[in-house]
C-alpha positions as CSV (number, residue, x, y, z in Angstrom):
1,M,-28.0,-46.2,10.5
2,A,-27.8,-45.5,6.7
3,S,-31.0,-43.4,6.9
4,T,-29.7,-41.4,9.8
5,L,-26.4,-40.7,8.0
6,A,-28.4,-39.7,4.9
7,E,-30.5,-37.3,6.9
8,F,-27.4,-35.9,8.6
9,I,-25.6,-35.2,5.3
10,I,-28.7,-33.7,3.7
11,D,-29.0,-31.3,6.6
12,R,-25.6,-30.0,5.9
13,A,-25.8,-29.8,2.1
14,Y,-26.5,-26.4,0.5
15,S,-27.5,-27.7,-2.9
16,A,-31.1,-27.2,-4.1
17,V,-32.7,-30.6,-4.0
18,V,-35.8,-31.3,-6.1
19,S,-37.5,-34.7,-6.4
20,M,-40.2,-35.8,-8.9
21,D,-42.2,-38.9,-9.7
22,E,-42.8,-40.7,-13.0
23,Q,-45.4,-38.1,-14.0
24,G,-42.8,-35.4,-13.7
25,L,-44.5,-33.8,-10.7
26,V,-42.6,-32.2,-7.8
27,T,-42.6,-34.5,-4.7
28,A,-39.9,-32.8,-2.7
29,W,-38.6,-29.2,-2.6
30,N,-36.0,-28.3,0.0
31,P,-35.3,-24.8,1.4
32,S,-32.3,-24.3,-0.8
33,A,-34.6,-24.9,-3.8
34,E,-36.9,-22.2,-2.4
35,A,-34.0,-19.8,-2.2
36,T,-32.6,-20.7,-5.6
37,F,-35.8,-20.6,-7.6
38,G,-38.0,-18.2,-5.6
39,H,-40.9,-20.7,-5.2
40,K,-42.1,-21.8,-1.8
41,R,-42.5,-25.6,-1.3
42,D,-46.3,-25.4,-1.0
43,Q,-46.5,-23.5,-4.3
44,V,-44.7,-26.3,-6.3
45,I,-45.6,-29.6,-4.7
46,G,-47.6,-31.6,-7.3
47,R,-46.8,-29.2,-10.2
48,P,-44.8,-30.3,-13.2
49,V,-41.1,-29.8,-12.8
50,A,-40.8,-28.5,-16.3
51,E,-43.4,-25.8,-15.7
52,V,-41.6,-24.6,-12.5
53,I,-37.9,-24.6,-13.3
54,V,-37.4,-25.2,-17.0
55,P,-37.5,-22.3,-19.4
56,E,-40.4,-22.5,-21.9
57,R,-38.0,-22.8,-24.8
58,L,-36.4,-25.9,-23.3
59,R,-39.5,-27.7,-22.0
60,A,-40.2,-29.8,-25.1
61,A,-36.7,-31.3,-25.0
62,H,-37.0,-31.9,-21.3
63,V,-40.3,-33.8,-21.7
64,E,-38.9,-35.8,-24.7
65,G,-35.8,-36.9,-22.7
66,F,-38.0,-37.8,-19.7
67,R,-40.3,-39.9,-22.0
68,R,-37.3,-41.7,-23.6
69,F,-36.0,-42.7,-20.2
70,L,-39.3,-44.1,-19.0
71,A,-39.5,-46.2,-22.2
72,S,-35.9,-47.5,-22.2
73,G,-34.6,-47.1,-18.7
74,E,-31.5,-45.3,-20.1
75,G,-30.7,-41.6,-19.6
76,R,-27.6,-39.8,-21.0
77,V,-27.8,-37.1,-18.4
78,L,-28.0,-39.2,-15.3
79,D,-25.3,-39.2,-12.6
80,R,-23.2,-36.7,-14.5
81,L,-22.3,-33.1,-13.6
82,L,-24.1,-30.9,-16.0
83,E,-24.6,-27.2,-16.6
84,M,-28.1,-26.2,-17.8
85,T,-30.3,-23.1,-17.9
86,A,-33.0,-22.9,-15.2
87,L,-35.9,-20.5,-14.5
88,R,-36.6,-18.4,-11.4
89,A,-40.0,-17.5,-10.1
90,D,-39.6,-13.9,-11.4
91,G,-39.0,-15.2,-15.0
92,T,-35.3,-14.7,-15.1
93,E,-33.0,-17.4,-16.4
94,F,-29.8,-18.5,-14.8
95,P,-27.1,-21.2,-15.2
96,V,-27.0,-24.1,-12.7
97,E,-24.8,-27.1,-12.1
98,L,-26.7,-30.2,-11.4
99,T,-26.6,-33.9,-11.0
100,I,-29.7,-36.1,-11.6
101,S,-30.1,-39.5,-10.0
102,A,-32.9,-42.0,-10.8
103,L,-34.0,-44.6,-8.2
104,R,-36.4,-47.5,-8.9
105,D,-38.6,-47.9,-5.8
106,G,-40.8,-51.0,-6.3
107,A,-42.6,-50.7,-9.6
108,G,-42.0,-47.0,-10.1
109,W,-39.2,-44.5,-10.6
110,S,-38.3,-41.4,-8.6
111,F,-35.8,-38.7,-9.7
112,H,-33.7,-36.5,-7.5
113,A,-31.8,-33.4,-8.8
114,F,-29.1,-31.6,-6.9
115,M,-28.5,-28.1,-8.3
116,R,-26.3,-25.1,-7.6
117,D,-26.8,-21.6,-9.0
118,V,-23.4,-21.0,-10.5
119,S,-24.2,-17.4,-11.5
120,E,-24.1,-16.6,-7.8
121,R,-21.5,-19.1,-6.7
122,K,-20.2,-17.2,-3.8
123,E,-23.6,-16.7,-2.3
124,A,-24.3,-20.4,-2.9
125,E,-21.1,-21.3,-1.0
126,R,-22.3,-19.3,2.0
127,E,-25.5,-21.3,1.8
128,H,-23.5,-24.5,2.0
129,D,-25.0,-25.8,5.3
130,R,-28.6,-25.2,4.5
131,L,-30.8,-28.0,5.6
132,V,-32.3,-30.3,3.0
133,A,-35.2,-31.4,5.3
134,E,-37.8,-32.1,2.6
135,L,-35.9,-35.1,1.3
136,H,-35.7,-36.9,4.7
137,R,-39.0,-38.9,4.5
138,A,-38.5,-39.9,0.9
139,L,-35.0,-41.2,1.4
140,R,-35.2,-42.9,4.8
141,G,-34.0,-46.5,5.0
142,S,-32.0,-47.0,1.8
143,E,-28.3,-47.5,1.4
144,R,-28.6,-46.8,-2.3
145,R,-30.4,-43.6,-1.6
146,F,-27.6,-42.5,0.9
147,E,-25.0,-43.2,-1.8
148,A,-27.0,-41.4,-4.4
149,I,-27.2,-38.2,-2.3
150,V,-23.7,-38.1,-0.7
151,G,-21.9,-39.4,-3.7
152,S,-23.4,-36.5,-5.8
153,L,-22.1,-33.8,-3.5
154,G,-19.3,-31.6,-4.8
155,D,-17.6,-31.3,-1.4
156,A,-15.5,-34.0,0.1
157,V,-17.2,-36.0,2.8
158,T,-15.5,-38.6,5.0
159,I,-16.6,-40.7,8.0
160,R,-14.1,-42.2,10.5
161,D,-14.8,-44.4,13.5
162,R,-13.3,-44.2,17.0
163,E,-10.2,-46.1,15.9
164,H,-9.6,-43.4,13.2
165,R,-10.4,-45.9,10.4
166,F,-12.3,-44.6,7.4
167,L,-15.8,-46.0,7.1
168,Y,-16.8,-43.9,4.1
169,A,-15.5,-41.3,1.6
170,N,-17.5,-40.0,-1.3
171,P,-15.9,-39.6,-4.8
172,A,-15.0,-36.0,-4.1
173,A,-13.1,-36.9,-1.0
174,I,-11.2,-39.7,-2.7
175,A,-10.1,-37.3,-5.5
176,H,-9.4,-34.5,-3.1
177,L,-7.1,-36.6,-0.9
178,G,-5.1,-37.8,-3.9
179,F,-6.4,-41.4,-4.2
180,S,-7.6,-43.3,-7.2
181,S,-10.1,-45.6,-5.4
182,W,-12.0,-46.1,-2.2
183,E,-10.1,-49.2,-1.4
184,E,-6.7,-47.4,-1.6
185,L,-8.0,-44.6,0.7
186,R,-9.6,-47.1,3.1
187,D,-6.3,-49.0,3.5
188,T,-4.4,-45.7,4.4
189,T,-4.5,-44.2,7.9
190,P,-5.4,-40.6,8.3
191,A,-2.0,-40.0,9.9
192,A,-0.2,-41.4,6.8
193,I,-2.3,-39.1,4.6
194,M,-1.4,-36.1,6.7
195,E,2.4,-36.9,6.4
196,D,2.1,-36.1,2.7
197,F,1.2,-32.5,3.5
198,L,2.5,-29.4,5.2
199,V,-0.5,-28.1,7.1
200,F,-0.9,-24.6,8.6
201,A,-3.7,-22.7,10.2
202,E,-4.8,-19.3,8.8
203,D,-2.4,-17.5,11.2
204,G,0.6,-19.6,10.0
205,R,0.9,-21.9,12.9
206,E,1.5,-25.6,12.2
207,I,-1.5,-27.9,12.4
208,R,-1.2,-31.3,13.9
209,M,-3.5,-34.3,13.6
210,A,-4.8,-33.6,17.1
211,D,-6.0,-30.2,15.9
212,I,-8.3,-31.7,13.2
213,P,-12.0,-31.1,14.1
214,S,-13.1,-34.8,13.7
215,V,-10.2,-35.9,16.0
216,R,-11.1,-33.3,18.6
217,I,-14.7,-34.7,18.6
218,L,-13.5,-38.2,19.1
219,R,-11.6,-36.9,22.2
220,G,-14.8,-35.4,23.5
221,E,-13.7,-31.9,22.8
222,P,-15.8,-29.2,21.0
223,A,-14.7,-28.5,17.4
224,E,-15.3,-25.4,15.5
225,P,-14.8,-25.2,11.7
226,L,-11.1,-25.0,10.9
227,L,-9.6,-23.2,8.0
228,I,-6.3,-24.8,6.9
229,R,-3.7,-24.3,4.2
230,T,-2.0,-27.4,2.9
231,V,1.1,-27.9,0.7
232,N,1.6,-31.2,-0.9
233,R,5.1,-32.4,-0.1
234,H,5.4,-34.2,-3.4
235,N,4.1,-31.8,-6.0
236,G,4.1,-28.5,-4.1
237,A,0.4,-27.9,-4.8
238,Q,-1.2,-25.5,-2.3
239,R,-4.8,-25.6,-1.1
240,W,-7.1,-23.9,1.4
241,N,-9.7,-26.1,3.0
242,L,-12.5,-25.4,5.5
243,L,-13.0,-28.4,7.7
244,K,-16.4,-29.0,9.4
245,A,-17.1,-32.0,11.6
246,A,-19.9,-33.3,13.7
247,P,-20.4,-36.5,15.8
248,L,-22.5,-39.5,14.9
249,L,-24.1,-40.9,18.0
250,D,-25.2,-44.5,18.8
251,E,-28.5,-45.4,20.5
252,D,-26.9,-44.6,23.9
253,G,-25.9,-41.1,22.8
254,E,-22.2,-42.0,22.7
255,V,-20.0,-40.8,19.8
256,E,-19.8,-43.7,17.4
257,A,-18.1,-42.0,14.5
258,T,-17.4,-38.5,13.1
259,I,-18.3,-37.1,9.8
260,M,-16.3,-34.3,8.2
261,I,-17.0,-32.1,5.2
262,I,-14.0,-30.7,3.5
263,E,-14.9,-27.6,1.6
264,E,-12.1,-26.4,-0.7
265,V,-12.0,-22.6,-0.7
266,T,-8.6,-22.1,-2.4
267,E,-9.7,-19.7,-5.1
268,R,-11.8,-17.6,-2.7
269,K,-9.0,-17.4,-0.1
270,R,-6.2,-16.6,-2.6
271,V,-8.3,-13.8,-4.1
272,E,-8.9,-12.5,-0.6
273,L,-5.2,-12.7,0.3
274,Q,-4.3,-11.1,-3.0
275,G,-6.5,-8.1,-2.2
276,I,-5.0,-7.7,1.2
277,F,-1.4,-8.0,-0.1
278,L,-2.0,-5.6,-2.9
279,A,-3.6,-3.1,-0.6
280,E,-0.6,-3.3,1.8
281,A,1.9,-3.1,-1.0
282,S,0.2,-0.1,-2.6
283,A,0.1,1.6,0.8
284,L,3.8,1.0,1.3
285,L,4.7,2.2,-2.2
286,A,2.7,5.4,-1.7
287,S,4.0,6.1,1.8
288,S,7.4,7.5,0.8
289,L,9.3,9.0,-2.1
290,D,12.4,7.1,-1.0
291,Y,11.6,4.3,-3.5
292,E,14.6,2.2,-2.6
293,Q,13.5,1.9,1.1
294,T,9.9,1.5,-0.1
295,L,10.9,-1.4,-2.4
296,R,12.8,-3.0,0.5
297,N,9.6,-2.8,2.6
298,V,7.6,-4.4,-0.2
299,A,10.2,-7.3,-0.5
300,E,9.9,-7.9,3.2
301,L,6.1,-7.9,2.9
302,A,6.2,-10.5,0.2
303,V,7.8,-13.1,2.5
304,P,6.4,-15.5,3.6
305,E,2.9,-14.4,2.2
306,V,3.9,-14.9,-1.4
307,A,7.3,-16.6,-1.5
308,D,10.2,-17.6,0.8
309,W,12.7,-15.3,-1.0
310,C,12.0,-11.9,-2.6
311,A,14.6,-9.8,-4.5
312,V,14.3,-6.5,-6.2
313,D,16.8,-5.4,-8.9
314,L,16.7,-2.2,-10.9
315,V,18.5,-1.2,-14.1
316,D,20.8,1.9,-14.1
317,E,21.4,4.3,-16.9
318,D,24.2,2.1,-18.3
319,G,21.9,-1.0,-18.4
320,D,23.6,-2.6,-15.4
321,R,21.8,-4.3,-12.6
322,V,21.5,-2.6,-9.2
323,S,20.4,-4.8,-6.3
324,V,17.9,-2.9,-4.1
325,A,16.5,-5.5,-1.8
326,V,16.7,-9.2,-0.8
327,A,14.3,-10.5,1.8
328,H,13.8,-13.9,3.5
329,V,11.5,-15.1,6.3
330,D,14.7,-15.9,8.2
331,P,17.1,-12.9,8.1
332,A,20.0,-15.1,9.1
333,R,19.8,-16.7,5.7
334,L,20.4,-13.4,3.8
335,D,24.2,-14.1,4.0
336,L,23.5,-16.9,1.5
337,A,22.1,-14.4,-1.0
338,K,25.1,-12.0,-0.5
339,E,27.5,-14.8,-1.2
340,L,25.5,-16.0,-4.2
341,R,25.6,-12.5,-5.7
342,S,29.4,-12.6,-5.8
343,Y,29.1,-15.4,-8.4
344,E,27.0,-13.3,-10.7
345,P,28.7,-11.8,-13.8
346,E,29.0,-8.1,-14.2
347,R,26.9,-8.3,-17.3
348,L,23.7,-10.5,-17.2
349,D,23.2,-13.1,-19.9
350,P,20.4,-11.6,-22.1
351,R,19.4,-15.2,-23.1
352,Q,18.3,-16.4,-19.7
353,G,17.0,-15.5,-16.3
354,L,17.1,-11.9,-15.1
355,G,19.0,-10.8,-18.2
356,L,16.2,-12.2,-20.5
357,V,13.5,-10.5,-18.5
358,F,15.4,-7.2,-18.7
359,R,15.8,-7.6,-22.5
360,T,12.2,-8.8,-23.4
361,G,10.1,-7.4,-20.6
362,Q,8.3,-10.7,-20.3
363,S,7.9,-12.7,-17.0
364,L,9.6,-16.0,-16.5
365,L,8.0,-18.7,-14.4
366,Y,9.9,-21.9,-13.3
367,P,7.3,-24.1,-11.6
368,E,9.9,-26.8,-10.9
369,I,13.6,-26.3,-10.5
370,P,15.3,-29.8,-10.7
371,D,18.8,-30.3,-9.2
372,D,20.3,-30.9,-12.7
373,L,19.4,-27.3,-13.6
374,L,21.4,-26.1,-10.5
375,V,24.3,-28.3,-11.6
376,E,24.2,-26.9,-15.1
377,G,24.2,-23.3,-13.8
378,A,26.9,-23.7,-11.0
379,V,30.3,-22.1,-11.6
380,D,32.1,-24.3,-9.1
381,E,31.4,-26.7,-6.2
382,R,30.9,-23.9,-3.7
383,H,28.5,-22.2,-6.0
384,L,26.5,-25.4,-6.3
385,E,26.6,-25.9,-2.5
386,L,25.1,-22.4,-2.1
387,L,22.4,-23.0,-4.7
388,R,21.3,-26.2,-3.0
389,A,21.4,-24.5,0.4
390,V,18.8,-22.0,-0.8
391,G,16.5,-25.0,-1.6
392,F,15.1,-23.8,-4.8
393,R,11.7,-25.4,-5.4
394,S,10.1,-22.8,-7.7
395,A,11.0,-19.4,-9.1
396,L,9.4,-16.4,-10.7
397,V,10.9,-13.3,-12.3
398,V,8.6,-10.4,-13.4
399,P,9.7,-7.1,-15.0
400,V,9.2,-3.8,-13.3
401,R,8.2,-1.8,-16.3
402,L,6.6,1.5,-17.2
403,G,5.2,1.4,-20.7
404,D,8.1,0.1,-22.9
405,R,10.8,1.0,-20.3
406,I,12.2,-1.8,-18.2
407,L,13.1,-0.3,-14.8
408,G,14.0,-3.6,-13.1
409,A,12.7,-6.9,-12.0
410,L,11.0,-8.6,-9.0
411,T,12.2,-12.2,-8.2
412,L,10.3,-14.6,-6.1
413,V,11.6,-18.0,-4.9
414,S,9.8,-20.8,-3.2
415,S,12.1,-23.0,-1.1
416,D,11.4,-23.8,2.6
417,S,7.6,-23.7,2.2
418,G,7.8,-26.4,-0.5
419,R,5.0,-25.0,-2.5
420,V,5.1,-24.4,-6.3
421,L,4.6,-20.9,-7.7
422,D,1.9,-20.8,-10.4
423,E,0.1,-18.5,-12.8
424,F,-1.9,-16.9,-9.9
425,D,1.4,-15.9,-8.3
426,R,2.7,-14.5,-11.6
427,K,-0.3,-12.3,-12.0
428,L,-0.1,-11.1,-8.4
429,A,3.7,-10.4,-8.8
430,E,3.1,-8.5,-12.1
431,Q,0.5,-6.3,-10.3
432,V,2.9,-5.5,-7.5
433,A,5.7,-4.8,-10.1
434,A,3.4,-2.4,-12.0
435,R,2.7,-0.5,-8.8
436,A,6.4,-0.4,-8.0
437,A,7.1,1.0,-11.5
438,V,4.7,3.9,-10.9
439,A,6.3,4.5,-7.4
440,I,9.8,4.6,-8.9
441,E,8.7,7.0,-11.7
442,N,7.0,9.2,-9.2
443,S,10.1,9.3,-7.1
444,R,12.2,10.1,-10.1
445,L,9.9,13.0,-11.2
446,Y,9.8,14.3,-7.6
447,S,13.6,14.2,-7.3
448,Q,13.9,16.0,-10.7
449,R,11.4,18.6,-9.7
450,S,13.0,19.1,-6.3
451,S,16.4,19.6,-7.9
452,I,15.0,22.2,-10.2
453,A,13.2,23.8,-7.3
454,R,16.4,24.0,-5.2
455,T,18.3,25.4,-8.1
456,L,15.7,28.0,-8.8
457,Q,15.2,28.8,-5.1
458,Q,18.9,29.4,-4.6
459,S,19.0,31.7,-7.6
460,L,16.3,33.8,-5.9
461,L,18.3,34.2,-2.7
462,P,21.7,36.0,-2.5
463,E,24.6,33.5,-3.0
464,R,26.3,35.1,0.0
465,L,25.6,38.0,2.3
466,P,27.9,41.0,1.6
467,E,30.4,42.5,4.1
468,I,29.1,45.7,5.5
469,P,31.7,47.8,7.5
470,G,30.7,48.0,11.1
471,Y,28.0,45.3,10.9
472,E,27.6,41.5,11.0
473,L,24.9,39.8,8.9
474,A,23.4,36.4,9.3
475,S,20.4,34.7,7.8
476,V,18.4,31.5,7.7
477,Y,16.0,30.1,5.1
478,L,13.9,27.0,5.7
479,P,11.7,25.8,2.8
480,A,8.3,24.3,3.3
481,M,7.8,20.5,3.5
482,E,6.9,20.3,-0.3
483,G,10.5,20.4,-1.5
484,S,9.5,20.1,-5.2
485,L,8.1,23.7,-5.2
486,V,9.8,27.0,-5.1
487,G,8.8,28.9,-1.9
488,G,7.4,32.4,-1.6
489,D,9.8,33.8,1.1
490,F,12.8,35.8,-0.1
491,Y,15.4,38.3,1.0
492,D,18.2,40.3,-0.5
493,V,21.0,42.8,0.5
494,W,22.9,45.1,-1.9
495,S,24.9,48.3,-1.8
496,V,23.7,51.7,-3.2
497,G,26.2,54.5,-3.2
498,D,27.3,55.1,0.4
499,S,24.4,53.1,1.9
500,W,23.0,49.5,1.9
501,M,19.6,48.2,1.0
502,M,17.9,45.2,2.5
503,I,14.6,43.7,1.6
504,I,12.7,40.7,3.0
505,G,9.2,39.6,1.9
506,D,6.7,36.8,1.1
507,V,4.9,36.5,-2.3
508,T,1.7,34.6,-2.7
509,G,1.7,31.1,-4.1
510,K,4.3,28.5,-4.7
511,G,6.3,27.1,-7.7
512,V,6.9,28.9,-11.0
513,D,4.5,31.7,-10.3
514,A,6.1,32.5,-7.0
515,A,9.5,32.4,-8.5
516,A,8.5,34.8,-11.3
517,M,6.9,37.3,-8.8
518,T,10.0,37.1,-6.5
519,A,12.3,37.8,-9.4
520,L,10.1,40.8,-10.4
521,V,10.0,42.2,-6.9
522,R,13.8,41.9,-6.4
523,H,14.6,43.3,-9.9
524,T,12.2,46.2,-9.5
525,M,13.6,47.0,-6.0
526,R,17.3,46.9,-7.1
527,T,16.6,48.9,-10.3
528,A,14.5,51.6,-8.5
529,S,17.1,51.9,-5.7
530,E,19.6,53.4,-8.1
531,F,17.6,56.6,-8.2
532,L,15.3,56.3,-5.1
533,T,16.7,56.4,-1.6
534,S,13.5,56.2,0.4
535,P,12.3,52.6,1.4
536,A,8.7,53.9,1.3
537,E,9.1,55.1,-2.3
538,L,10.7,51.8,-3.2
539,L,7.7,49.9,-1.8
540,A,5.4,52.2,-3.8
541,R,7.3,51.4,-7.0
542,V,7.0,47.7,-6.4
543,D,3.3,48.2,-5.6
544,A,2.7,49.9,-8.9
545,T,4.6,47.2,-10.8
546,L,2.5,44.4,-9.2
547,K,-0.7,46.2,-10.1
548,Q,0.3,46.1,-13.8
549,R,0.3,42.3,-13.9
550,P,-2.8,40.7,-15.6
551,S,-3.8,38.8,-12.4
552,L,-3.9,39.8,-8.8
553,S,-0.4,39.7,-7.5
554,V,0.3,40.6,-3.9
555,C,3.2,40.3,-1.5
556,T,4.5,41.5,1.8
557,A,7.8,43.3,2.1
558,L,10.0,45.1,4.5
559,C,12.5,47.5,3.0
560,L,15.5,48.9,4.9
561,R,18.1,51.4,4.1
562,L,21.2,51.2,6.3
563,Q,23.6,54.1,6.5
564,D,26.2,54.5,9.2
565,D,24.3,53.9,12.5
566,R,20.8,54.6,11.1
567,A,18.3,52.2,9.6
568,T,15.4,53.7,7.7
569,I,12.5,51.2,7.5
570,A,9.3,50.9,5.5
571,V,6.9,48.0,6.0
572,G,4.2,46.8,3.6
573,G,1.9,44.1,5.1
574,H,5.0,42.4,6.7
575,P,5.8,41.7,10.3
576,L,7.7,44.6,11.9
577,P,11.3,43.9,12.6
578,L,12.6,43.3,16.1
579,Y,15.3,45.5,17.6
580,V,17.3,43.4,20.2
581,T,19.5,45.0,22.8
582,E,20.8,43.8,26.2
583,Q,17.9,45.5,27.9
584,R,14.9,44.5,25.7
585,V,13.4,43.1,22.6
586,S,11.0,45.5,20.8
587,A,9.2,45.9,17.5
588,V,10.2,49.0,15.4
589,G,8.7,50.6,12.4
590,E,5.2,51.3,11.3
591,H,2.7,48.9,9.7
592,G,1.8,49.7,6.1
593,P,-0.6,48.1,3.6
594,L,0.1,45.0,1.5
595,L,1.8,45.5,-1.8
596,G,-0.3,45.1,-5.0
597,A,-3.6,44.9,-3.2
598,F,-5.1,48.4,-2.7
599,A,-5.5,51.6,-4.5
600,E,-4.4,55.0,-3.2
601,V,-2.1,53.7,-0.5
602,S,1.3,55.0,0.8
603,W,4.0,53.9,3.2
604,Q,6.0,55.7,5.9
605,D,9.8,55.8,6.4
606,I,10.7,55.3,10.1
607,A,14.3,55.9,11.2
608,V,15.9,53.8,13.9
609,E,19.3,54.5,15.5
610,L,21.3,51.3,15.9
611,Q,23.3,51.2,19.1
612,A,26.6,49.5,19.5
613,G,25.9,45.8,20.2
614,G,22.3,46.0,19.1
615,T,20.7,43.7,16.5
616,L,17.9,44.2,14.1
617,V,16.0,41.0,13.2
618,A,13.7,40.8,10.2
619,Y,11.6,37.7,9.6
620,T,8.7,36.2,7.7
621,D,5.5,34.9,9.2
622,G,6.7,31.3,8.7
623,I,8.4,31.7,12.1
624,T,5.4,32.9,14.1
625,D,3.0,30.5,12.2
626,A,5.1,27.4,13.0
627,V,2.9,24.7,14.7
628,G,4.0,22.8,17.8
629,G,2.9,19.4,19.1
630,T,-0.3,20.6,20.8
631,G,-1.4,22.5,17.6
632,T,-0.4,25.9,19.0
633,R,1.5,28.5,17.1
634,F,5.0,29.6,17.9
635,G,3.7,33.2,18.0
636,F,5.2,36.6,18.7
637,E,5.7,36.1,22.4
638,R,7.8,32.9,21.9
639,L,9.8,34.8,19.2
640,C,10.6,37.6,21.7
641,D,11.5,35.1,24.4
642,A,13.9,33.3,22.0
643,L,15.7,36.6,21.3
644,D,15.7,37.8,24.9
645,G,19.2,37.9,26.3
646,V,21.1,37.8,23.0
647,G,21.4,41.5,22.4
648,D,25.2,41.5,22.8
649,R,25.7,38.4,20.7
650,S,26.9,38.1,17.1
651,A,24.4,37.9,14.2
652,A,25.3,34.3,13.7
653,E,24.5,33.5,17.4
654,V,21.2,35.4,17.2
655,I,20.1,33.4,14.2
656,G,21.4,30.2,15.8
657,R,19.3,30.9,19.0
658,L,16.2,31.6,16.9
659,S,16.7,28.4,14.8
660,E,17.2,26.3,17.8
661,A,14.1,27.5,19.6
662,L,12.0,27.0,16.4
663,A,13.4,23.5,15.9
664,K,12.6,22.5,19.5
665,F,9.0,23.8,19.3
666,Q,8.0,22.6,15.9
667,T,6.8,19.1,15.1
668,G,7.0,17.5,11.7
669,A,8.0,19.2,8.5
670,H,7.6,22.9,7.9
671,A,4.2,23.8,6.6
672,D,5.4,27.2,5.3
673,D,8.6,28.8,4.2
674,T,10.6,30.5,6.9
675,A,13.2,33.2,6.5
676,A,15.0,35.6,8.9
677,I,18.0,38.0,8.6
678,A,19.9,39.6,11.5
679,I,21.9,42.9,11.2
680,H,24.2,43.3,14.2
681,R,25.9,46.6,15.0
682,V,29.5,45.7,15.9
683,A,30.4,47.5,19.2
684,A,34.1,47.9,18.3
685,A,33.2,49.6,15.0
686,A,30.8,52.0,16.8
687,A,33.4,53.0,19.3
688,A,35.8,53.7,16.5
689,E,33.3,55.9,14.8
690,A,32.6,57.8,18.1
691,N,36.3,58.6,18.6
692,A,36.7,59.5,14.9
693,S,40.0,57.7,15.0
694,E,39.3,55.8,11.8
695,A,36.8,57.9,9.9
696,D,37.2,55.9,6.7
697,S,37.6,52.4,8.2
698,H,34.8,50.4,9.8
699,A,36.0,47.2,11.5
700,S,34.1,44.1,10.7
701,N,34.7,41.1,12.8
702,G,32.2,38.8,11.1
703,Q,33.1,36.3,8.6
704,N,30.8,35.2,5.7
705,H,29.4,31.8,6.4
706,D,26.8,29.9,4.4
707,R,24.7,27.6,6.4
708,R,22.9,24.9,4.6
709,L,20.9,22.9,7.1
710,A,20.6,19.2,5.9
711,G,19.6,20.3,2.4
712,A,16.5,22.0,3.8
713,R,17.9,24.9,5.9
714,H,19.7,27.7,4.2
715,G,21.5,30.1,6.5
716,Q,24.0,32.8,5.8
717,T,26.2,34.8,8.2
718,N,28.6,37.7,7.7
């Protein structure tokens, strides 16, 4: 049976196995050796090992050591894990881990080397189950040869019989399972061993003894490889193991025993999970400029993947702590955290814990938190009761820092899971904290820019619409979704002698350049209106001013002069205004060229009589270009439909109807600025004029009313 077991183990090893005789000639060369060294078996059998795999500069030492062993029977390199330099077929050198065993067979010696290419360790791990067929014939029939092969494997190997008793465990298995000798392991049942561990599948479900592949085989069930995560109940150590099992059959084909190979993949799995976690955390931190909500999301992501508890605290301008987030795998236990916070002093102790991290900017790792430490830190019995209820096993505090500035700290606590946090967790948490610091700073800068933009934008719009006798005025302004930039849409209303001027337009670009151009257009228009009464001439003056700028500066504009019941309109590249009455909605005015764009251009003044109850609506293309859920534009027809039937309504009601229709149609944030202004001819005032009963008094029934829509929508009525 020993030879059968040896063959079985060899078939599932992935080490390169090379055998040679006393003359140093290759006698066996398995497929893994072919893959590792690049030589085919038929190319090396019978050739000197030194010539095939030992670099030329090391061959003399190899031959001398081989000679000394044959003379004395003693070898310093035998049965030890070594790292040496080997030679590939293409002449390149690479490091290998190897173990060499020597066997005396009759009057002669044979030597067997088990090697792994550690320069390509991951690839070697994927080759773990390669067959080692070429060694079958040479090793058949020897208990000593079985022990030499299996005992040299780096992976843990165990064999158990149908009564679940261990028949064999190699040294790697004895050490992996936490025993000091084979006898100690042999006298312990597998069930007792499993009681020392918390065992979970990759998806987090608990693994029972019945789920172990070797146990499934003994029940006659198929057993695929099983990846498990274990936590030692005594020391909190966490491991990831890949379990592979196969049956050993007797002569009748019945399962006589099972053999299981335990491949530890902890490092590989932790690196994999680290990459996944960092990718998810980075995506969360980049998903929103609301950093407090984002940090809460990251804290929730950290449990239970990294720890059982996660807390995020920031430092305010006064140096005080601000709790942003606390997360636990069981939300019901968050009340514990809230009550514990009530015991914390207003000022943190700079000599320990969170206060020390805030002061030094260095991480603190507490692998083990004994009960006497909780007793020492407790304020009273209730405080100690709460600390014990949390179940502190291990804790980690890392700073959230940007350069030399400490913005806060990330605290991780291991409790229910029983595992100990280690240096790997510290490095992971520090990477998350570094990303969080960048997200916080980006949010701060964005908020600062947005505040500046709002202030500048408000300075470019009239603080309030004026009162015009016989008229009501109302307006709305909706900035684009990028709130940190000044928009290009603008409007203004001011008095000139016995008339009123109104302008609405849209400059190219965003930000500071757009603000400068808007200020230039408004200033030019207001100044020129002191001595020019024609809207067309005012547009011409703005056009000339824009052409004097060093770079191309263009804008659209609609200029209107309002006197008594007449509006004189000139349009430069801007949508025509709509005149709304009880009977219809129609565009008025005449299209003119864009300002600042063309030479030898002019604009026309068009006069419109404003009837009692009629409303003139001027708007920017942000309204007609608004996009709905199907990707269609709001368009001119929908705009007319929204205004149909409001001819006798107040200016505020007209703007309200338009805003409501736009809000229902549009999906998501505004892609462009949107502005509109309504000028409503009050019926009562018009009748008074017609009767000439109050020649010097025009009634105005509108009231000034600033509308700020949720910080994004700016509307004005008069």
